[in-house]
Each structure stands twice: as C-alpha cells, then as structure tokens.
C-alpha positions, 0 to 999 in steps of 0.5 A: 919753871918758876922764875922770880924777877926782882925789880919787875915794876921798874923800867927794864923788869916791866918790859921783860915781864910784859914781853915774856909772861904772855909768850911763856904760859908754861912758866910761872913768873913772880915779880918781887919789887919794893915799889920805890919811887921809879917802880910803877905796878901799872906798867904791868897792866898787860900781864897783871891778870894772867894766871902765870904772873904773881906780884910780891911787895918786898924789900931786898934789904929785909931778909926775913921778908925775902925768905918768906917770898922764897918759901912761898914760891920756891923759885928755880930761876932768879933774874935780878934787875932790882937796883938803884940806877940813876947816877945823879941820884947816887952823887946826891945820896950814895947810901941808898945805892950801897944798901940796895945794890950791895946789901940787897944783892947779898941777901938775894944770893943768901936766899938762893943759897938757902933754898937750892942744893949745890948746883941747883937753880940759876941766878942771873945778875943784870949789871951795867957797862958803867962798872968798866969806867971810861973809854977814850976815842977808840976801843970797846968793853969786853968781858975781860975789861978791868973794872974801874967805876967812877960814880957811887952808882957804878961802884955799887954795881961793881961790888954786886957783880963781884959778890955774885961771882964770889958766890959762884966760886965759893959756894957753887951757886949757878950764876950768869952775869950780863953787863949792858949798855944804856937802855931806852924805850917804853916805861922809863922813868922820866929822870933819864935822858931820853924820856926827860928830853921827850917830855921837856920837848912836848912842854917846851921846857929847856933841854939841859945838856951836860958840858958840851954834850960830847959824852958818848953812850952805846944805846940798846932798845929795851926789848932787845935787852930783854931778848938777850937776857932770855937767851942767856937764861936759856942757853948761857953757861954758868959762871960766864959773863955776857956783854950786851950792846946795841952797836949804836954809839951816840954823842949826848948832843946828837941824841937830843937833836934827833929827839928834836927832829922826831918830836917835830915830825910827830907833832907838826912843830917847827924843828928850829923851835925845838932845837932852840930849847937846847941849853948847856949846863955844868958837867957832873962830877966823874962824868965818863967820856965814852962807853962802848960794848963789844957784844961779840960773845953773846952774838957768837955763842947765843945767836943774839943780835939787836933787832932795833937800830937806834933810829927805829927804836928812838921813833918807837920810843917817842911814839910811845910817850906821845900815846901814853900821857896818862902813864906819864901824868901819873908818874910825874904828879905822884898819883901812882904813889897814892895808888900804890899805897891804897893797893899795896900799903899793907903788903 
C-alpha cells in the first residue's frame, strides 16, 4: 500500500512515521511537508534511509505542486496531519491558519478526487477536540457534540473537518476523521506547554502560566495517538468520526508542578527551587476552560486504548528532552532552518 503522510516532519507526523515505517516494510510511505517553522526533517533520521520511505517538499496551497507529487507516487491512502496548530499564533496572525488549514485541506481533497475513481482510496483527516469549544465542570466530547470553536485555530480546523465530510457526502470520497485531545511526547516544537516548561526549567527561566492555571486539558501520549490512527486506517468505517483521548484530565498548573517534580528528580535539583519559577500571566482571549474526550467508540469498535498513563508518558517525555539537547538546540537556534535550506532549498 502506498501511503502519503502530510506534515510528516512535524511533531505528530514524525512520530507516526518513525513508529510505523520500520514496522511495516510492506507499505511505501511518502512524507509531504512544506518545512515551515515547526517542521524538522532531522526528526525523521530513524527512517530517512529506509527503502520504504520518501520525502517530498511541497506546500498544500500550491495545487500544481501537489498534483505533481500525487502523479509521481499514486498514493492509495492519505493521512492528513499538516496544519498550523498553535492557538497563540492563530490569535496573532490568523491568515496563515485559514490558508493552510482550510485552503490546504481543500487542495488535498481535490488532488485525491482527481487521482481516485469513486469509492477508491482512503483520506484520513486528523483533527482536534478544540473544534467542540469549552466544557463546564462535567461531561465529555463525543462524536455527536456540536461544534463551537473559540479561536482562529479551532475555527480553521472545524472548517476543514466540514470540508472532509462534505467531500465524502457529495463526491463519495472515502474518508475517516479523528479528533484528538492534547498530544505530548518527543519531538514537539518548544512553543507548546510541556516542552516549553521543560526547557525553561532546565535553564531556570520563569514558567508562565495563563490566568490561575485552572484550565483543564485531556492529555494523550503521542505514540498512543499514532497507534489509534493506524487502527482507524486499518479497521475504521468510512464516513465515521473517532474521538481519541488519553483519559488523563489535568489542570495546567498541575501539569507544570508535575514537570517541576520530574525535572527535579531527573537532574538532582531541589524541587522548591523549580516551583519558585512559576509565575502567572494574563489569560489569553477566548481561552476554553475544559476539554475532555469520550473515546468509548474507538475503544469498543477498534479495541484501542492508550498504553501510557499521564505519569509514565510525562516521565518518558522529560527524559527524551534531557537526552536530546542537540535536537533542541538546533530548533531553538534556527540552525535546523539553515540546514533545511542547504538540503531542500531548491526542491
């Protein structure tokens, strides 16, 4: 099977490819990525030389370039990770989110429709629980929850979800959609909460927490998410949506305090010294109070459950960042951007 993965040099896409390419030598994997600021091809070092892996630098908003990639590789499955994904960035500059997440998804759907005959192929769309808006103190999002996005990011993802379902209903394109909770783990760009806090702890920088840190998120270890997507590709139903959650609700302030504890343990630093770095900053606009995922459908239909608890996954994540300072330094200094232009600038 020929599988095209968009955004495969980003956080979740790279973990997906690193996990599955070596395991499934019978399939050919093509990584299509525009190599924007949070994408790092060095994250794919474990699979870069394997014969069933190929890389294509292309922008989803360049339809002619996208069609050329489809013509070269003739994918039978498309797994769509590529997206602008950071809420704070969407508030500061929403245009890029509409362009990539809406127009880019439209182009990808059209490329699939041009290549595949009716009923052929599979388009798996990876989305977020943020499309559902905010929960109160109780309840969980299920697959029938009404959409109510709060940020430019979540609105752009909601729009892309609707496009995918419309292409299924109108044109018969075989699609599956997954909406997941907050991912964490290795290779995450350090603008997101957990890697940012880990690196600030190591450098004794302030740990900024929005409001009072009472916002609640359900956390999902990235490899558990990748296993869920593979299960949906293998045995899910076309036209169906699957919510993927970690059953690990945490207040933001509690996540930061757990990181203080783990980094203190792993580095031999007094925990009180690290806790003293916590500071509270003004809340961001439209900050949803609570997300929680009901993942009973995927658990019942596809026999998937997360393997990592939040405690075990968080310790693995801290240890990865402690052990991979070269990757971190390349991301933070911009050295990897120079490397990208040297190696991919003409592609």
